ZAZADO-733683 format. One record per atom (N, C-alpha, C): residue in one letter; x, y, z; atom name. Coordinates in Angstrom, 3 decimals, m for minus. Example, Ala and Ser with C-alpha at 12.3 -4.5 7.8 and 13.67 -1.06 7.14 Angstrom:
<nodes>
 marlum     east    north       up tornu
      A   13.190   m5.690    7.800     N
      A   12.300   m4.500    7.800    CA
      A   13.200   m3.300    7.800     C
      S   12.850   m2.250    7.080     N
      S   13.670   m1.060    7.140    CA
      S   12.900    0.030    7.870     C
</nodes>
This chain:
<nodes>
 marlum     east    north       up tornu
      X    0.662    2.947   13.315     N
      X    2.061    2.736   12.768    CA
      X    1.915    2.449   11.271     C
      X    2.449    3.360   10.373     N
      X    2.300    3.057    9.416    CA
      X    3.646    2.413    8.773     C
      X    3.403    1.680    7.651     N
      X    4.422    0.689    6.992    CA
      X    4.027    0.889    5.863     C
      X    5.634    0.294    5.326     N
      X    5.846    0.474    3.389    CA
      X    5.358   m1.159    3.135     C
      X    4.536   m1.557    2.400     N
      X    4.036   m2.906    2.499    CA
      X    4.921   m3.735    0.835     C
      X    4.964   m2.964    0.314     N
      X    5.576   m3.613   m1.204    CA
      X    5.946   m2.308   m1.834     C
      X    6.602   m2.761   m2.926     N
      X    6.616   m1.723   m4.217    CA
      X    6.235   m2.669   m5.733     C
      X    6.794   m1.543   m6.404     N
      X    6.310   m2.304   m7.806    CA
      X    5.063   m2.569   m8.236     C
      X    4.001   m1.522   m8.110     N
      X    2.721   m1.657   m8.306    CA
      X    2.371   m1.342   m9.065     C
      X    1.174   m1.733   m9.937     N
      X    0.479   m1.788  m11.195    CA
      X   m0.826   m1.941  m11.012     C
      X   m1.740   m0.938  m11.801     N
      X   m2.960   m1.728  m11.556    CA
      X   m3.527   m2.036  m13.131     C
      X   m4.372   m2.683  m12.934     N
      X   m5.417   m2.305  m14.136    CA
      X   m6.841   m1.505  m13.753     C
      X   m7.082   m0.819  m14.500     N
      X   m8.154    0.080  m14.458    CA
      X   m9.437   m0.718  m15.046     C
      X  m10.807   m0.358  m14.617     N
      X  m11.607   m0.552  m15.230    CA
      X  m12.180   m0.587  m16.593     C
      X  m11.607    0.805  m17.052     N
      X  m11.492    1.067  m18.644    CA
      X  m10.802    0.052  m19.614     C
      X  m10.105   m0.854  m18.653     N
      X   m8.794   m1.512  m19.467    CA
      X   m7.721   m1.048  m19.327     C
      X   m7.458   m0.094  m19.136     N
      X   m6.126    0.919  m19.181    CA
      X   m5.083   m0.025  m17.850     C
      X   m3.682    0.055  m18.227     N
      X   m2.646   m0.139  m17.157    CA
      X   m2.044    0.683  m16.520     C
      X   m2.076    0.871  m15.396     N
      X   m1.658    2.144  m14.688    CA
      X   m0.032    1.592  m13.899     C
      X    0.787    1.857  m14.047     N
      X    2.386    1.577  m13.721    CA
      X    2.700    2.632  m13.140     C
      X    2.845    2.394  m11.376     N
      X    3.729    3.582  m10.469    CA
      X    5.200    3.625  m10.866     C
      X    6.029    4.326  m10.528     N
      X    7.126    4.450  m10.810    CA
      X    7.553    3.148   m9.882     C
      X    8.879    2.293  m10.107     N
      X    9.429    1.053   m9.413    CA
      X    9.731    1.254   m8.106     C
      X   10.245    2.563   m7.732     N
      X   10.339    2.697   m6.135    CA
      X    9.571    3.158   m5.420     C
      X    8.678    3.536   m5.993     N
      X    7.388    3.930   m4.787    CA
      X    7.009    2.579   m3.620     C
      X    6.397    3.139   m2.823     N
      X    6.166    2.089   m1.889    CA
      X    4.803    2.319   m1.845     C
      X    4.147    0.984   m1.072     N
      X    2.927    0.765   m1.087    CA
      X    2.704    1.084    0.623     C
      X    2.145    2.460    0.867     N
      X    2.001    2.679    2.266    CA
      X    0.502    2.577    2.863     C
      X    0.508    1.888    4.198     N
      X   m0.677    1.672    4.637    CA
      X   m0.630    1.546    6.310     C
      X   m1.730    1.706    6.939     N
      X   m1.597    1.695    8.145    CA
      X   m2.360    0.565    8.697     C
      X   m2.253   m0.456    9.033     N
      X   m2.920   m1.356    9.471    CA
      X   m3.944   m1.476   10.350     C
      X   m3.399   m0.723   11.206     N
      X   m4.394   m0.417   12.602    CA
      X   m5.557    0.982   12.404     C
      X   m5.014    1.650   11.725     N
      X   m5.484    2.939   11.362    CA
      X   m5.307    3.987   12.223     C
      X   m4.199    4.132   13.046     N
      X   m4.274    4.724   14.149    CA
      X   m3.950    6.286   13.590     C
      X   m3.194    5.947   12.367     N
      X   m2.845    7.409   11.537    CA
      X   m3.284    8.049   10.241     C
      X   m3.456    6.905    9.726     N
      X   m4.499    6.980    8.125    CA
      X   m5.519    5.967    8.552     C
      X   m6.653    6.246    7.252     N
      X   m7.461    5.333    7.376    CA
      X   m6.886    3.947    6.745     C
      X   m7.363    2.902    7.830     N
      X   m6.843    1.768    7.821    CA
      X   m7.774    0.954    6.334     C
      X   m8.448    1.927    5.308     N
      X   m8.645    1.137    4.014    CA
      X   m8.670    2.403    2.791     C
      X   m7.408    2.957    3.242     N
      X   m6.929    3.595    2.158    CA
      X   m5.298    3.344    2.537     C
      X   m5.102    3.277    0.823     N
      X   m3.287    3.139    0.725    CA
      X   m2.863    4.083   m0.314     C
      X   m2.112    4.407    0.150     N
      X   m0.950    5.403   m0.545    CA
      X    0.588    4.443   m1.275     C
      X    0.496    5.837   m2.178     N
      X    1.608    5.103   m2.954    CA
      X    2.488    6.228   m3.344     C
      X    3.869    6.501   m3.199     N
      X    4.701    7.380   m2.891    CA
      X    6.491    6.902   m2.641     C
      X    6.732    8.053   m3.144     N
      X    8.618    7.728   m3.046    CA
      X    8.468    7.855   m1.386     C
      X    9.832    7.437   m0.527     N
      X    9.897    7.352    0.768    CA
      X   11.345    7.547    0.961     C
      X   11.953    8.187    2.321     N
      X   13.325    8.055    2.454    CA
      X   13.458    7.243    3.389     C
      X   14.706    6.280    3.232     N
      X   14.832    5.467    4.332    CA
      X   16.127    6.256    5.254     C
      X   15.969    5.942    6.535     N
      X   16.585    6.558    7.714    CA
      X   17.989    5.280    7.864     C
      X   17.474    3.928    7.570     N
      X   18.310    3.262    8.190    CA
      X   18.126    2.396    9.906     C
      X   17.477    3.610   10.498     N
      X   17.671    3.331   11.658    CA
      X   16.356    2.166   12.281     C
      X   16.571    1.547   13.021     N
      X   15.375    0.476   13.669    CA
      X   14.302    1.046   13.778     C
      X   12.663    0.840   13.771     N
      X   11.717    1.099   13.972    CA
      X   11.692    1.074   15.575     C
      X   11.473    2.236   16.077     N
      X   11.061    2.356   17.728    CA
      X   10.036    1.306   17.950     C
      X    9.121    1.502   17.216     N
      X    8.077    0.683   17.742    CA
      X    7.541   m0.283   16.750     C
      X    7.172   m1.332   16.882     N
      X    6.577   m2.172   16.015    CA
      X    5.160   m2.976   16.098     C
      X    4.133   m2.986   15.055     N
      X    2.817   m3.235   15.319    CA
      X    2.715   m4.648   15.091     C
      X    1.888   m5.278   15.955     N
      X    1.440   m6.957   15.780    CA
      X    1.259   m7.017   14.485     C
      X    0.305   m6.401   13.524     N
      X   m0.492   m6.721   12.350    CA
      X    1.187   m6.599   11.489     C
      X    1.900   m5.719   11.781     N
      X    3.084   m5.335   10.724    CA
      X    3.810   m6.882   10.749     C
      X    4.103   m7.311   12.094     N
      X    4.936   m8.377   12.197    CA
      X    4.696   m9.525   11.303     C
      X    2.975   m9.656   11.512     N
      X    2.240  m10.823   11.063    CA
      X    2.592  m10.465    9.459     C
      X    2.601   m9.662    9.039     N
      X    2.678   m9.329    7.115    CA
      X    4.058   m9.507    7.052     C
      X    4.704   m9.246    7.458     N
      X    6.617   m9.000    7.410    CA
      X    7.341  m10.540    7.601     C
      X    6.817  m10.901    8.648     N
      X    7.312  m12.250    9.699    CA
      X    8.296  m11.727   10.539     C
      X    8.689  m12.383   11.655     N
      X    9.133  m12.633   12.907    CA
      X   10.614  m12.254   12.810     C
      X   11.275  m13.037   11.540     N
      X   12.561  m12.009   11.289    CA
      X   12.992  m11.044   10.422     C
      X   11.741  m10.374    9.867     N
      X   12.367   m8.982    9.408    CA
      X   12.236   m8.165   10.130     C
      X   13.576   m7.327   10.454     N
      X   13.767   m6.138   10.966    CA
      X   13.555   m4.670   10.527     C
      X   11.952   m4.286   11.082     N
      X   11.487   m2.788   10.115    CA
      X   12.180   m1.976   10.391     C
      X   12.631   m1.124    9.980     N
      X   13.330    0.085   10.028    CA
      X   12.260    1.579    9.669     C
      X   12.801    2.733   10.269     N
      X   11.897    3.834    9.819    CA
      X   12.391    4.496    8.591     C
      X   11.214    5.104    8.489     N
      X   11.305    5.685    6.858    CA
      X   10.394    6.948    7.112     C
      X   10.385    7.844    6.323     N
      X   10.129    9.291    5.801    CA
      X    9.337    9.238    4.849     C
      X    7.741    9.314    4.957     N
      X    7.232    9.985    3.969    CA
      X    6.096   10.841    4.147     C
      X    5.938   11.444    3.010     N
      X    5.052   12.801    2.987    CA
      X    3.736   12.696    2.118     C
      X    2.611   12.784    2.880     N
      X    1.332   12.699    2.043    CA
      X    0.307   13.987    2.232     C
      X    0.087   13.652    0.801     N
      X   m0.623   15.455    0.738    CA
      X   m1.892   15.354    1.235     C
      X   m2.736   16.448    2.173     N
      X   m3.621   16.213    2.201    CA
      X   m5.052   16.901    1.350     C
      X   m4.313   17.498    0.574     N
      X   m5.577   18.260   m0.443    CA
      X   m5.401   18.065   m2.103     C
      X   m5.695   18.364   m2.709     N
      X   m5.620   18.293   m4.384    CA
      X   m5.773   17.010   m4.744     C
      X   m6.812   15.720   m4.652     N
      X   m6.533   14.364   m5.147    CA
      X   m7.383   14.477   m6.255     C
      X   m6.945   14.298   m7.749     N
      X   m8.111   13.829   m8.487    CA
      X   m8.123   12.186   m9.120     C
      X   m9.317   12.218   m9.353     N
      X   m9.627   10.624   m9.821    CA
      X   m8.806   10.385  m11.253     C
      X   m7.925    9.188  m10.882     N
      X   m7.467    8.746  m12.387    CA
      X   m8.489    7.383  m13.043     C
      X   m9.239    6.883  m12.272     N
      X  m10.092    5.792  m12.342    CA
      X  m10.209    4.667  m11.758     C
      X  m11.197    3.843  m11.592     N
      X  m11.212    2.767  m10.741    CA
      X  m10.772    1.350  m10.744     C
      X  m10.133    0.841   m9.828     N
      X   m8.350   m0.332   m9.981    CA
      X   m9.794   m1.720   m9.971     C
      X   m9.366   m2.110  m10.747     N
      X  m10.093   m3.475  m10.603    CA
      X   m9.059   m4.813  m10.694     C
      X   m7.866   m4.605  m10.157     N
      X   m6.574   m5.513  m10.194    CA
      X   m5.571   m4.468   m9.440     C
      X   m5.040   m5.124   m8.517     N
      X   m3.710   m4.503   m8.225    CA
      X   m2.714   m5.669   m8.264     C
      X   m1.083   m4.909   m8.510     N
      X   m0.202   m6.489   m8.787    CA
      X    1.351   m5.343   m7.913     C
      X    1.378   m6.057   m7.271     N
      X    2.983   m5.671   m6.602    CA
      X    4.185   m6.650   m6.293     C
      X    4.904   m6.114   m5.454     N
      X    5.772   m7.071   m5.033    CA
      X    5.956   m6.724   m3.285     C
      X    5.562   m7.761   m2.241     N
      X    5.651   m7.626   m1.069    CA
      X    7.331   m7.354   m0.761     C
      X    7.491   m6.530    0.562     N
      X    8.734   m5.817    0.640    CA
      X   10.115   m6.784    0.715     C
      X   11.127   m6.734   m0.203     N
      X   12.391   m7.831    0.195    CA
      X   13.013   m8.014    1.426     C
      X   13.285   m8.924    1.646     N
      X   14.031   m9.280    3.178    CA
      X   12.725  m10.122    3.846     C
      X   11.494   m9.399    3.720     N
      X   10.436  m10.223    4.475    CA
      X   10.729  m11.749    4.329     C
      X    9.304  m12.215    5.457     N
      X    9.447  m13.760    4.846    CA
      X    8.698  m13.820    3.970     C
      X    7.891  m13.319    3.487     N
      X    6.475  m13.233    2.282    CA
      X    7.109  m13.006    1.104     C
      X    8.347  m12.193    0.915     N
      X    8.744  m11.238   m0.247    CA
      X    8.480  m12.320   m1.609     C
      X    7.563  m12.109   m2.141     N
      X    7.296  m12.503   m3.896    CA
      X    6.335  m11.458   m4.361     C
      X    6.033  m11.855   m5.595     N
      X    4.908  m11.006   m6.021    CA
      X    3.364  m11.438   m5.639     C
      X    2.440  m10.443   m5.635     N
      X    1.203  m10.746   m5.529    CA
      X    0.275  m10.093   m6.191     C
      X   m0.956  m10.552   m6.627     N
      X   m2.234   m9.795   m7.295    CA
      X   m3.266   m9.554   m6.586     C
      X   m4.066   m8.953   m6.671     N
      X   m5.203   m8.828   m6.024    CA
      X   m6.832   m8.402   m6.836     C
      X   m7.368   m9.196   m7.327     N
      X   m8.580   m9.186   m8.155    CA
      X   m9.489   m8.029   m7.315     C
      X  m10.367   m6.680   m7.391     N
      X  m11.354   m6.452   m6.752    CA
      X  m12.443   m6.508   m7.314     C
      X  m12.844   m7.489   m6.703     N
      X  m14.322   m8.144   m7.731    CA
      X  m15.697   m7.296   m7.103     C
      X  m16.114   m7.195   m6.139     N
      X  m17.643   m6.310   m5.974    CA
      X  m17.770   m4.999   m6.165     C
      X  m16.403   m4.283   m5.625     N
      X  m16.564   m2.872   m5.348    CA
      X  m15.126   m2.386   m5.949     C
      X  m15.044   m1.532   m6.704     N
      X  m13.747   m1.448   m7.566    CA
      X  m13.226    0.098   m6.692     C
      X  m12.135   m0.309   m6.162     N
      X  m11.828    1.322   m5.280    CA
      X  m11.206    2.196   m6.438     C
      X  m11.231    3.601   m5.853     N
      X  m11.063    4.712   m6.690    CA
      X   m9.428    4.867   m6.663     C
      X   m8.557    5.100   m7.545     N
      X   m7.285    5.249   m7.494    CA
      X   m7.163    6.888   m8.249     C
      X   m6.164    7.481   m7.239     N
      X   m6.814    8.890   m7.333    CA
      X   m5.092    9.520   m7.256     C
      X   m4.712   10.981   m7.673     N
      X   m3.687   11.220   m7.565    CA
      X   m3.479   12.538   m7.028     C
      X   m2.080   13.002   m6.296     N
      X   m1.960   14.456   m5.788    CA
      X   m0.697   15.209   m6.179     C
      X   m0.109   15.584   m6.815     N
      X    1.551   15.793   m7.190    CA
      X    1.750   14.399   m7.520     C
      X    2.611   13.971   m6.552     N
      X    3.645   12.589   m7.095    CA
      X    3.245   11.573   m6.111     C
      X    2.205   11.962   m5.173     N
      X    1.227   10.945   m4.678    CA
      X    0.188   10.278   m5.076     C
      X   m0.031    9.074   m4.795     N
      X   m1.391    8.354   m5.358    CA
      X   m2.305    7.501   m3.651     C
      X   m3.369    7.550   m4.438     N
      X   m3.962    6.966   m3.379    CA
      X   m5.092    6.288   m3.707     C
      X   m5.165    4.999   m2.949     N
      X   m6.452    3.985   m3.180    CA
      X   m7.319    3.668   m2.318     C
      X   m8.552    4.011   m2.237     N
      X   m9.621    3.815   m1.522    CA
      X  m10.370    2.704   m1.550     C
      X  m10.138    1.846   m0.451     N
      X  m10.959    0.429   m0.573    CA
      X  m12.243    0.610   m0.028     C
      X  m12.559    1.294    0.626     N
      X  m13.973    1.580    1.314    CA
      X  m14.196    1.292    2.419     C
      X  m14.752    1.292    3.535     N
      X  m15.103    1.120    4.661    CA
      X  m15.566   m0.541    4.935     C
      X  m14.874   m1.313    5.434     N
      X  m15.500   m2.456    5.402    CA
      X  m14.220   m3.502    4.500     C
      X  m13.446   m2.524    4.425     N
      X  m12.317   m3.552    3.471    CA
      X  m11.909   m4.464    4.771     C
      X  m11.198   m5.581    4.159     N
      X  m10.359   m6.733    5.020    CA
      X   m8.784   m6.288    4.022     C
      X   m7.844   m6.232    5.483     N
      X   m6.557   m6.225    4.464    CA
      X   m5.951   m6.505    6.059     C
      X   m5.109   m8.150    5.736     N
      X   m4.464   m8.597    6.744    CA
      X   m2.904   m8.776    6.430     C
      X   m2.336  m10.211    7.008     N
      X   m1.177  m10.662    6.661    CA
      X   m1.157  m11.177    5.433     C
      X   m2.362  m11.732    5.157     N
      X   m2.221  m12.280    3.779    CA
      X   m2.489  m11.493    2.555     C
      X   m2.336  m10.393    2.676     N
      X   m2.478   m9.010    1.664    CA
      X   m4.146   m8.595    1.633     C
      X   m4.350   m8.282    0.814     N
      X   m5.675   m7.503    0.019    CA
      X   m6.532   m8.993    0.115     C
      X   m7.560   m8.922    1.325     N
      X   m8.848  m10.073    0.664    CA
      X  m10.327   m9.308    0.557     C
      X  m10.508   m8.258    0.697     N
      X  m11.698   m7.562    0.569    CA
      X  m11.877   m6.261    0.674     C
      X  m12.053   m5.407   m0.332     N
      X  m12.812   m6.029   m1.625    CA
      X  m11.901   m6.631   m2.736     C
</nodes>
């Protein structure tokens, strides 16, 4: 199940640049890896349907909290045409409003800097195999 985990995303790149995404872009992730690589995050605009999610995953429920009611959204992710922007050394973001853990968060990528890339108006952050992302957020790298 693909979920929108947050917004207002900003990166610090290895070369010292700050890279800020549009405020309304969602942080798109598949924690189970059923439809997308679980170690890859996408960032893009999305359409809210207002309809309750037909199914929810246990991992998503732990991330948002038991009281948060997940809704269906629509998002399009390009398959091709990705161009590297730079290696990310830090990510800052806000967790989804209304969720139990809604707040501002950040994570420093210490050992391996994931590559931030772009295709059209969509961005991708590849954390590499062996990543750990759970209800606490980014854990490793």
